[in-house]
C-alpha angles and dihedrals in degrees: 000000000000092000088055090049093049089048094053093045090049092048091051094049091050093049093054108083106157094180100068105005092154113061131174123219115196116213111268091024125106091185115089115233124215118243122252138174130262121208115196114219088190121003101162125047135186107209090187120213125342134168116255109265096035121123117221128200118224137180140189121204126206143169129216099238094177137087097249133060115279116233119191106207100182143345111208118192114212092235144018090256092079130054127191141202123196136181108275094194122075117269111229120231109280094018126117129231137179139220111212131186149147131247116210108206095191107134094001107111118171136024111342125197113188133184132199116198113213119199118200145143095283132124127278115020092350086240132107131169131227119190144187138198127209133168112226113205122202118261112264107268095013119125114247117253110258116244115262 
């Protein structure tokens, strides 16, 4: 019985790490990463009016405002009309980075609100969202889409 009690107490002590209780493990990595903070310099954009069929470049700037390297694990656009690129290397504390992308307005007439989900080694769920709005106007001479 005493051995069992010692084992349980040892396990409890080893599992209590108050310094870095929250850790983030990126896909494909067996090494836990410490959490840090991300500060968005621009997390919401209004791209104005464009003509249907245009492709528009976009970017979202951020700063690592924490004390550990920032690792962006993934950036997932909400639909196939948007592609995104993000830094694959860790962003050092105090340094800035940028998520870039392209929105393809083909077949997307009207007001569009699109979101990109960013997964990183940040507190909470490890996920934050950035977004953009754009008004896509029909091509000159094109028939308007019929209401559904």
